[in-house]
C-alpha positions as CSV (number, residue, x, y, z in Angstrom):
1,X,96.8,149.5,75.5
2,X,97.3,147.8,72.1
3,X,93.6,148.2,71.4
4,X,93.8,151.8,72.5
5,X,96.6,152.5,70.0
6,X,94.6,150.9,67.2
7,X,91.7,153.2,67.9
8,X,94.0,156.2,67.8
9,X,95.5,154.9,64.6
10,X,92.0,154.7,63.1
11,X,90.7,158.1,64.1
12,X,93.7,160.5,64.5
13,X,95.0,160.8,60.9
14,X,92.5,163.6,59.9
15,X,93.8,165.7,62.8
16,X,97.6,165.6,62.0
17,X,97.9,169.4,62.0
18,X,96.3,169.6,65.4
19,X,98.5,166.9,66.7
20,X,101.7,168.7,65.5
21,X,100.6,171.9,67.3
22,X,99.7,170.0,70.4
23,X,103.1,168.3,70.5
24,X,104.9,171.6,70.1
25,X,102.8,173.3,72.8
26,X,103.4,170.4,75.2
27,X,107.2,170.5,74.6
28,X,107.2,174.3,75.3
29,X,105.1,173.9,78.4
30,X,107.4,171.2,79.7
31,X,110.5,173.3,79.0
32,X,109.2,176.3,80.9
33,X,108.0,174.0,83.7
34,X,111.6,172.8,84.1
35,X,112.8,176.4,83.8
36,X,110.6,177.5,86.7
37,X,111.8,174.8,89.0
38,X,115.5,175.1,88.1
39,X,115.3,178.8,88.9
40,X,114.6,177.8,92.4
41,X,118.2,176.6,92.8
42,X,119.7,180.1,93.1
43,X,116.9,181.1,95.4
44,X,117.6,178.2,97.7
45,X,121.3,178.8,97.6
46,X,120.8,182.5,98.6
47,X,118.5,181.4,101.5
48,X,120.8,178.6,102.6
49,X,123.7,181.1,102.5
50,X,125.7,178.9,100.1
51,X,128.7,180.6,98.4
52,X,128.0,180.7,94.7
53,X,129.6,184.0,93.7
54,X,130.7,184.5,90.1
55,X,132.7,187.6,89.2
56,X,133.4,187.1,85.5
57,X,130.8,187.4,82.6
58,X,131.3,185.0,79.7
59,X,130.3,185.7,76.1
60,X,126.7,184.7,75.4
61,X,126.1,181.2,73.9
62,X,123.4,178.6,74.0
63,X,125.3,176.5,76.5
64,X,124.1,175.4,79.9
65,X,127.4,176.2,81.6
66,X,127.6,179.7,80.1
67,X,123.9,180.5,80.9
68,X,124.4,179.3,84.5
69,X,127.6,181.3,84.9
70,X,126.1,184.5,83.6
71,X,122.9,184.2,85.7
72,X,125.1,183.7,88.8
73,X,127.2,186.7,87.8
74,X,124.2,189.0,87.8
75,X,122.9,187.6,91.1
76,X,126.4,188.2,92.6
77,X,126.3,191.8,91.3
78,X,122.9,192.4,92.8
79,X,123.8,190.8,96.1
80,X,127.0,193.0,96.3
81,X,125.2,196.2,95.5
82,X,121.7,195.8,97.0
83,X,121.8,192.8,99.3
84,X,120.3,189.3,99.0
85,X,116.7,190.6,99.1
86,X,116.7,192.2,95.7
87,X,118.6,189.3,94.3
88,X,115.7,187.0,95.4
89,X,113.2,189.4,93.7
90,X,115.3,189.3,90.5
91,X,115.2,185.5,90.4
92,X,111.5,185.6,91.4
93,X,110.7,187.6,88.2
94,X,112.3,184.9,86.1
95,X,110.2,182.2,88.0
96,X,107.0,184.1,87.4
97,X,107.8,184.6,83.7
98,X,108.6,180.9,83.3
99,X,105.4,179.9,85.1
100,X,103.3,182.2,82.9
101,X,104.7,180.8,79.7
102,X,104.3,177.2,81.1
103,X,100.5,177.7,81.8
104,X,100.0,179.6,78.6
105,X,101.4,176.8,76.4
106,X,99.6,174.2,78.6
107,X,96.3,176.0,77.8
108,X,97.2,176.1,74.0
109,X,97.9,172.3,74.2
110,X,94.6,171.7,75.9
111,X,92.9,173.9,73.3
112,X,94.1,171.8,70.4
113,X,93.5,168.5,72.2
114,X,89.9,169.5,72.8
115,X,89.4,169.9,69.1
116,X,90.9,166.5,68.4
117,X,88.8,164.8,71.1
118,X,85.5,166.2,70.1
119,X,86.3,165.7,66.4
120,X,87.0,162.0,66.9
121,X,83.8,161.5,68.9
122,X,81.8,163.2,66.1
123,X,83.5,160.9,63.6
124,X,82.5,157.8,65.6
125,X,78.9,159.0,65.9
126,X,78.8,159.7,62.1
127,X,80.2,156.3,61.3
128,X,77.7,154.5,63.5
129,X,74.7,156.3,62.0
130,X,75.9,155.9,58.4
131,X,76.6,152.2,59.0
132,X,73.2,151.7,60.6
133,X,71.6,153.1,57.4
134,X,73.5,150.9,55.0
135,X,73.3,147.6,57.1
136,X,70.8,145.1,55.6
137,X,67.5,144.5,57.3
138,X,68.7,141.0,58.3
139,X,71.2,142.5,60.8
140,X,68.4,144.2,62.8
141,X,66.3,141.0,63.0
142,X,69.1,139.5,65.2
143,X,69.6,142.7,67.3
144,X,67.5,144.5,69.8
145,X,66.6,148.1,69.0
146,X,67.4,149.1,72.6
147,X,70.9,147.6,72.5
148,X,71.6,149.3,69.2
149,X,70.5,152.6,70.7
150,X,72.6,151.9,73.8
151,X,75.7,151.4,71.5
152,X,75.0,154.5,69.5
153,X,74.5,156.7,72.6
154,X,75.7,155.3,76.0
155,X,78.7,153.5,74.5
156,X,79.8,156.5,72.5
157,X,79.5,158.6,75.6
158,X,81.6,156.1,77.5
159,X,84.3,156.2,74.8
160,X,84.2,160.0,75.0
161,X,84.5,160.1,78.8
162,X,87.0,157.3,79.1
163,X,89.1,156.8,75.9
164,X,89.0,160.3,74.5
165,X,89.6,161.9,77.9
166,X,92.7,159.8,78.1
167,X,93.9,161.4,74.8
168,X,95.3,164.3,76.8
169,X,97.3,161.9,78.8
170,X,98.6,160.2,75.7
171,X,99.6,163.4,74.0
172,X,100.8,165.5,76.9
173,X,102.2,163.2,79.7
174,X,104.9,161.4,77.6
175,X,106.3,164.7,76.6
176,X,106.4,166.0,80.1
177,X,107.9,162.9,81.5
178,X,110.6,162.8,78.9
179,X,111.6,166.4,79.4
180,X,111.5,166.1,83.2
181,X,113.6,162.8,83.1
182,X,116.1,164.4,80.8
183,X,116.5,167.3,83.2
184,X,116.8,164.9,86.1
185,X,119.5,163.0,84.3
186,X,121.5,166.2,83.9
187,X,121.1,167.1,87.6
188,X,121.9,163.6,89.0
189,X,122.2,160.5,86.8
190,X,122.6,158.2,89.8
191,X,119.4,159.3,91.4
192,X,117.6,159.2,88.1
193,X,118.6,155.6,87.3
194,X,117.3,154.7,90.7
195,X,113.9,156.3,89.8
196,X,113.9,154.3,86.5
197,X,113.8,151.2,88.6
198,X,111.0,152.3,90.9
199,X,108.5,153.8,88.5
200,X,107.9,150.7,86.3
201,X,107.3,148.6,89.4
202,X,104.6,151.0,90.6
203,X,103.1,151.2,87.1
204,X,102.9,147.4,86.8
205,X,101.0,147.1,90.0
206,X,98.5,149.7,88.9
207,X,98.1,148.2,85.4
208,X,97.3,144.8,86.8
209,X,94.4,146.2,88.8
210,X,93.2,148.2,85.8
211,X,92.9,145.2,83.4
212,X,90.1,143.7,85.4
213,X,87.9,146.6,84.6
214,X,87.3,145.8,80.9
215,X,85.3,142.6,81.4
216,X,83.1,144.1,84.1
217,X,82.6,147.3,82.1
218,X,81.5,145.3,79.0
219,X,79.0,143.4,81.1
220,X,77.6,146.7,82.4
221,X,77.2,148.2,79.0
222,X,75.5,145.0,77.7
223,X,73.1,145.1,80.6
224,X,72.3,148.8,79.8
225,X,71.5,147.8,76.3
226,X,69.0,145.2,77.7
227,X,67.5,147.8,80.0
228,X,67.0,150.2,77.1
229,X,65.4,147.3,75.1
230,X,62.9,146.8,77.9
231,X,62.0,150.5,77.9
232,X,61.7,150.5,74.1
233,X,59.4,147.5,74.2
234,X,57.3,149.1,77.1
235,X,56.8,152.3,75.1
236,X,55.9,150.5,72.0
237,X,53.5,148.0,73.7
238,X,52.1,150.3,76.4
239,X,48.5,149.8,75.1
240,X,48.8,146.0,75.4
241,X,50.5,146.1,78.8
242,X,47.5,148.1,80.2
243,X,44.9,146.0,78.3
244,X,46.3,142.8,79.8
245,X,46.9,144.2,83.3
246,X,50.6,143.3,82.8
247,X,52.1,146.4,84.6
248,X,53.4,144.2,87.5
249,X,54.9,141.7,85.2
250,X,56.8,144.4,83.2
251,X,57.8,146.1,86.4
252,X,59.3,142.9,87.9
253,X,61.1,142.3,84.6
254,X,62.6,145.8,84.7
255,X,63.4,145.6,88.4
256,X,65.4,142.4,87.8
257,X,67.4,144.1,85.0
258,X,68.3,147.2,86.9
259,X,69.2,145.2,90.0
260,X,71.7,143.2,88.0
261,X,73.0,146.5,86.5
262,X,73.4,147.9,90.0
263,X,75.5,144.9,91.1
264,X,77.7,145.1,88.0
265,X,78.2,148.9,88.5
266,X,79.1,148.4,92.2
267,X,81.9,146.0,91.2
268,X,83.1,148.3,88.5
269,X,83.1,151.6,90.5
270,X,84.7,150.0,93.5
271,X,87.6,148.8,91.4
272,X,87.8,152.1,89.6
273,X,87.8,154.0,92.9
274,X,90.8,152.0,93.9
275,X,92.9,153.8,91.3
276,X,93.4,157.1,93.2
277,X,94.3,155.8,96.7
278,X,96.5,153.1,95.2
279,X,98.4,155.5,93.0
280,X,98.7,158.1,95.8
281,X,100.1,155.5,98.2
282,X,102.6,154.1,95.7
283,X,103.6,157.7,94.8
284,X,104.3,158.4,98.5
285,X,106.4,155.2,98.8
286,X,108.4,156.2,95.7
287,X,109.1,159.8,97.0
288,X,110.2,158.5,100.5
289,X,112.6,156.1,98.8
290,X,114.0,158.8,96.5
291,X,114.5,161.2,99.4
292,X,116.3,158.5,101.3
293,X,118.6,157.6,98.4
294,X,119.2,161.3,97.5
295,X,120.0,162.1,101.1
296,X,122.6,159.3,101.2
297,X,124.2,160.8,98.0
298,X,124.4,164.3,99.6
299,X,125.8,162.9,102.9
300,X,128.5,160.9,101.0
301,X,129.7,164.2,99.4
302,X,131.0,162.2,96.5
303,X,128.2,162.6,94.0
304,X,128.5,166.4,93.6
305,X,124.8,166.8,94.5
306,X,124.2,169.9,96.5
307,X,121.2,170.3,98.9
308,X,119.7,173.1,96.8
309,X,120.1,171.1,93.6
310,X,118.5,168.1,95.4
311,X,115.5,170.1,96.5
312,X,115.0,171.4,92.9
313,X,115.4,167.8,91.8
314,X,112.6,166.7,94.1
315,X,110.5,169.6,92.7
316,X,110.9,168.2,89.2
317,X,110.4,164.7,90.4
318,X,107.2,165.8,92.1
319,X,106.0,167.2,88.7
320,X,106.6,163.7,87.2
321,X,104.2,162.2,89.8
322,X,101.2,164.1,88.4
323,X,101.5,162.7,84.9
324,X,102.4,159.3,86.2
325,X,99.2,159.3,88.3
326,X,97.3,160.4,85.2
327,X,98.7,157.4,83.5
328,X,97.4,155.1,86.2
329,X,93.9,156.8,86.0
330,X,94.0,156.7,82.2
331,X,94.8,152.9,82.4
332,X,91.6,152.3,84.3
333,X,89.6,154.6,82.0
334,X,91.0,153.1,78.8
335,X,90.2,149.5,79.9
336,X,86.6,150.7,80.7
337,X,86.2,152.6,77.5
338,X,87.6,149.9,75.2
339,X,84.8,147.6,76.4
340,X,82.4,150.2,75.0
341,X,84.5,150.5,71.8
342,X,84.3,146.7,71.3
343,X,80.5,147.0,71.4
344,X,80.5,149.9,68.9
345,X,82.8,147.9,66.6
346,X,80.2,145.2,66.4
347,X,78.1,147.7,64.4
348,X,81.0,149.4,62.5
349,X,82.5,146.0,61.4
350,X,79.2,144.2,60.8
351,X,79.1,142.5,57.4
352,X,77.1,144.3,54.7
353,X,75.7,141.4,52.9
354,X,73.8,143.5,50.3
355,X,76.8,144.6,48.2
356,X,76.8,146.6,44.9
357,X,79.1,145.2,42.3
358,X,81.9,147.5,41.1
359,X,80.7,147.3,37.5
360,X,77.0,147.6,38.4
361,X,74.7,148.8,35.6
362,X,72.9,152.1,35.8
363,X,69.2,151.9,34.9
364,X,66.7,154.7,34.6
365,X,63.4,153.1,33.6
366,X,61.4,149.9,33.7
367,X,60.5,148.8,30.2
368,X,59.2,145.3,29.9
369,X,58.8,142.8,32.8
370,X,59.9,141.5,36.2
371,X,60.9,137.8,36.4
372,X,61.4,135.6,39.4
373,X,63.3,132.6,38.2
374,X,63.4,129.5,40.5
375,X,63.9,131.7,43.6
376,X,64.6,130.1,47.0
377,X,65.3,132.0,50.2
378,X,65.8,131.4,53.9
379,X,66.7,133.7,56.8
380,X,70.1,133.1,58.3
381,X,70.3,129.6,56.7
382,X,67.2,128.3,58.5
383,X,64.0,126.9,57.1
384,X,63.3,127.9,53.5
385,X,60.6,130.6,53.3
386,X,60.4,130.6,49.5
387,X,60.9,127.3,47.6
388,X,61.8,127.4,43.9
389,X,59.3,130.2,43.1
390,X,59.0,131.5,39.5
391,X,56.7,134.3,38.2
392,X,56.7,136.7,35.3
393,X,55.1,140.2,35.9
394,X,54.5,142.3,32.8
395,X,54.8,146.0,32.9
396,X,51.6,147.8,33.8
397,X,49.9,144.8,35.4
398,X,48.5,144.5,39.0
399,X,49.7,141.3,40.7
400,X,47.9,140.3,43.9
401,X,49.6,138.0,46.5
402,X,47.3,136.1,48.9
403,X,47.6,133.3,51.3
404,X,47.9,132.5,55.0
405,X,50.3,134.3,57.2
406,X,53.8,132.9,57.0
407,X,53.3,131.7,53.4
408,X,56.2,133.9,52.1
409,X,54.3,136.9,50.5
410,X,56.2,139.7,52.3
411,X,59.5,137.9,51.8
412,X,58.7,137.6,48.1
413,X,58.3,141.4,47.7
414,X,61.2,142.3,50.0
415,X,63.5,140.4,47.7
416,X,62.7,142.8,44.8
417,X,64.3,146.0,46.2
418,X,67.1,143.8,47.6
419,X,66.3,144.2,51.2
420,X,67.6,140.6,51.2
421,X,69.4,138.6,48.5
422,X,68.1,135.4,47.1
423,X,69.9,132.1,48.1
424,X,69.1,130.4,44.8
425,X,67.8,131.5,41.5
426,X,67.5,135.1,40.5
427,X,65.2,138.1,40.0
428,X,65.4,140.0,36.7
429,X,64.1,143.3,35.5
430,X,64.1,143.7,31.7
431,X,66.4,140.7,31.6
432,X,69.0,142.1,33.9
433,X,69.7,140.4,37.3
434,X,68.9,142.9,40.0
435,X,72.2,142.0,41.7
436,X,74.0,143.5,38.6
437,X,72.2,146.8,39.0
438,X,73.1,149.9,40.9
439,X,71.3,149.6,44.2
440,X,70.1,153.3,44.2
441,X,68.8,153.0,40.6
442,X,66.9,149.7,41.5
443,X,65.2,151.2,44.5
444,X,64.5,154.4,42.7
445,X,62.1,152.4,40.4
446,X,60.0,151.4,43.4
447,X,57.5,152.9,45.9
448,X,56.3,151.2,49.0
449,X,53.0,151.6,51.0
450,X,53.1,149.2,54.1
451,X,50.5,148.0,56.5
452,X,52.0,150.2,59.2
453,X,52.4,153.7,57.8
454,X,56.0,154.6,58.6
455,X,56.2,158.4,59.1
456,X,58.7,160.7,60.8
457,X,58.3,163.3,63.6
458,X,58.4,166.2,61.1
459,X,56.0,168.3,59.1
460,X,53.4,166.9,56.8
461,X,55.2,168.5,53.8
462,X,58.5,166.9,54.7
463,X,56.9,163.5,55.2
464,X,55.2,163.6,51.7
465,X,58.4,165.0,50.1
466,X,60.6,162.4,51.9
467,X,63.1,160.9,49.4
468,X,62.3,163.5,46.7
469,X,64.8,166.2,46.4
470,X,63.7,169.8,45.8
471,X,60.0,169.0,45.9
472,X,57.8,172.0,45.2
473,X,54.7,172.9,47.3
474,X,52.3,172.6,44.3
475,X,53.6,169.1,43.6
476,X,53.1,168.0,47.2
477,X,49.6,169.4,47.2
478,X,48.7,167.6,44.0
479,X,50.0,164.3,45.4
480,X,48.0,164.9,48.6
481,X,44.8,165.6,46.6
482,X,45.2,162.3,44.6
483,X,45.7,160.5,47.9
484,X,42.5,162.0,49.4
485,X,44.7,163.7,52.1
486,X,44.5,167.4,51.1
487,X,41.2,168.1,53.0
488,X,42.4,166.9,56.4
489,X,45.8,168.5,55.9
490,X,44.4,172.0,55.3
491,X,42.0,171.5,58.2
492,X,44.9,170.8,60.6
493,X,46.6,173.4,62.8
494,X,49.3,174.6,60.5
495,X,48.4,172.9,57.2
496,X,51.3,171.3,55.4
497,X,53.6,172.7,58.1
498,X,51.9,170.7,60.9
499,X,54.3,168.5,62.8
500,X,52.6,165.0,63.1
501,X,54.4,163.7,66.2
502,X,56.3,160.5,66.8
503,X,55.4,158.0,64.0
504,X,52.5,160.3,63.1
505,X,50.9,159.8,66.5
506,X,48.8,163.0,66.1
507,X,47.0,161.5,63.1
508,X,44.4,158.7,62.7
509,X,45.3,155.4,61.0
510,X,43.6,156.4,57.8
511,X,45.3,159.8,57.7
512,X,48.7,158.2,58.2
513,X,48.1,155.7,55.4
514,X,47.0,158.5,53.0
515,X,50.2,160.4,53.7
516,X,52.1,157.2,52.9
517,X,50.2,157.0,49.6
518,X,50.8,160.7,48.9
519,X,54.5,160.1,49.4
520,X,54.5,157.2,46.9
521,X,52.5,159.3,44.4
522,X,55.0,162.1,44.6
523,X,57.9,159.7,44.0
524,X,56.0,158.5,40.9
525,X,57.6,155.0,40.9
526,X,57.4,152.6,38.0
527,X,56.9,149.6,40.3
528,X,54.6,149.8,43.3
529,X,54.6,147.5,46.3
530,X,51.6,147.5,48.6
531,X,51.8,145.4,51.7
532,X,48.3,145.0,53.2
533,X,47.9,148.8,53.0
534,X,44.2,148.8,54.1
535,X,44.0,145.8,56.5
536,X,44.3,147.9,59.7
537,X,41.6,150.5,58.7
538,X,38.0,150.9,59.5
539,X,35.4,150.8,56.7
540,X,35.2,154.5,56.0
541,X,39.0,155.0,56.1
542,X,39.5,152.0,54.0
543,X,37.2,153.4,51.3
544,X,39.2,156.7,51.2
545,X,42.5,154.8,51.1
546,X,41.3,152.3,48.5
547,X,40.2,155.1,46.2
548,X,43.7,156.7,46.6
549,X,45.4,153.4,46.0
550,X,43.4,152.8,42.8
551,X,44.5,156.2,41.5
552,X,48.1,155.4,42.5
553,X,48.0,152.0,40.8
554,X,46.6,153.3,37.6
555,X,48.9,152.4,34.6
556,X,51.6,151.2,37.0
557,X,53.1,147.8,37.7
558,X,51.8,146.8,41.2
559,X,52.5,144.0,43.6
560,X,49.7,143.9,46.2
561,X,49.8,141.8,49.3
562,X,46.2,141.5,50.6
563,X,44.3,139.5,53.2
564,X,40.9,141.2,52.3
565,X,40.2,139.4,49.0
566,X,37.6,142.0,48.2
567,X,40.3,144.6,47.6
568,X,42.0,142.6,44.8
569,X,39.0,141.3,42.8
570,X,40.1,143.3,39.8
571,X,43.8,142.3,39.8
572,X,45.2,141.2,36.5
573,X,46.7,138.1,38.2
574,X,46.3,136.6,41.7
575,X,49.0,134.4,43.1
576,X,48.2,132.1,46.0
577,X,51.1,131.4,48.4
578,X,51.2,128.3,50.6
579,X,54.2,127.2,52.6
580,X,56.7,129.1,50.4
581,X,55.3,128.1,47.1
582,X,52.9,129.6,44.5
583,X,50.2,126.9,44.4
584,X,47.6,128.7,42.3
585,X,47.5,131.6,39.8
586,X,44.7,133.2,37.8
587,X,42.1,136.0,37.9
588,X,39.5,136.1,40.7
589,X,36.8,134.4,38.6
590,X,39.2,131.7,37.4
591,X,40.4,130.8,40.9
592,X,36.8,130.7,42.2
593,X,35.9,128.4,39.4
594,X,39.0,126.2,40.1
595,X,37.7,125.5,43.6
596,X,41.2,125.3,45.3
597,X,42.9,127.2,48.1
598,X,41.8,130.6,46.9
599,X,38.1,129.6,46.8
600,X,38.5,128.2,50.3
601,X,39.9,131.5,51.6
602,X,37.2,133.4,49.8
603,X,34.5,131.3,51.3
604,X,35.9,131.8,54.8
605,X,35.8,135.6,54.4
606,X,32.4,135.6,52.8
């Protein structure tokens, strides 16, 4: 329950106005609920033929004794003139009015709590998405996509169904119970003190069973994340699964995951289903004991408790049973939902290692050069991927990075836009450490074209204009023409309004890559990063993409990662990476003449 209160403390402050109205409506609903039951006392006294005649009307005042006296006076008058039947109808009108006001204010309370509940869930979803966007790439290398999706969808849904559905209980039931108990104290303090002893005992028994749900629920949600991970991997690698006849292997793997999930859910639901019968049985036990104790008070004739008042007392006590049961159900739900909230908080409270300094410098242009000074880097404190690397990159030059896979080339360029931060040394642009720059300004200087064209399930126009605010159609068309993409775009079904499918699945590899280049051209970055942009293309597509890249790289500072050495023959400087170090630098001809690692790679490709 402590964790539940902390969650409410985090998310309820923006809804203070709604909470105030909700509290007011719940109080009014409880007052009129009591009024409806209390009005049954004169009805019962008339039916039981008890003598409650009053012949003197007192001056009006907000006093319980005066109000009761005057009510009985009018009932006495009606009974004397028209008989008991009309007196019953007179009291019945008051009961109906009280019940109408009770349900009316109950609806208004639910109306406001619905706004609070859905608003909090929206806030949680927004926080998760915004946190995912700002988290460093290193976070996602340690997490499965399926599990992150499960936390962002299934766990949020669990919080909505469990924790937020219990919000009604938390806002409404305490008010009802306090008002009902106060009324019961007025009616019979002996009987009410007896109830105070019974209810905590029943609540403790129910609470102990509920606590066991949290651990089981957390295991179930973790397993669901693993299931979604398998589905995500299957959809991504479906071509390989079919090519290697691995359908049975993947099917067995999925079967084992869902079988374990079934066992966990069985344990969870069987314990959850225990809540209703347990609370109903304990409620019946409590009522029987209360009836026994109340009966002894009436029979003793020393408590002043009349049979009609006792029956009304039981009516109010019965109305306490419903919110008390809701508390027991909510206890189960809260434990189950808090397990989901714990998983969500692993995202919300994840450390953002790429921080912008409070006094970070604003930059608007790249003027002179990029410098890597004695840079070393390792992922998560493991083996060093880069070892004391230094390099100066003048403005307007094309720098090619070559070497075997795993040599550190991609890590080298990923450090420049601060996807990761260096462990030792520093990277400087125009003499300013990039860690001292505003992150948005730093990345605004750069454009990326990767080996795998990363596109979105949107129109061609929106994919090219991605990241450029208020892009005009003629600007997008011009960028597409420079990227050799305009012809296939206008030939497509809806031209620039054509939706390209998930990850651009409706396009060929060359077409996807040319859209990526058009996107970079439209951004017009000062620094261009190309990560094996043509390695996955056929010869014809490669020629079109290479022509587009040459136009893009013209008069621009470019860092080019290449495995096909033929594509970087004209680079101003070629850097050869080997085991995290730059072992050779020079032009193509110089490195061939040197006869080192580059010459060996060139000979292998030739």
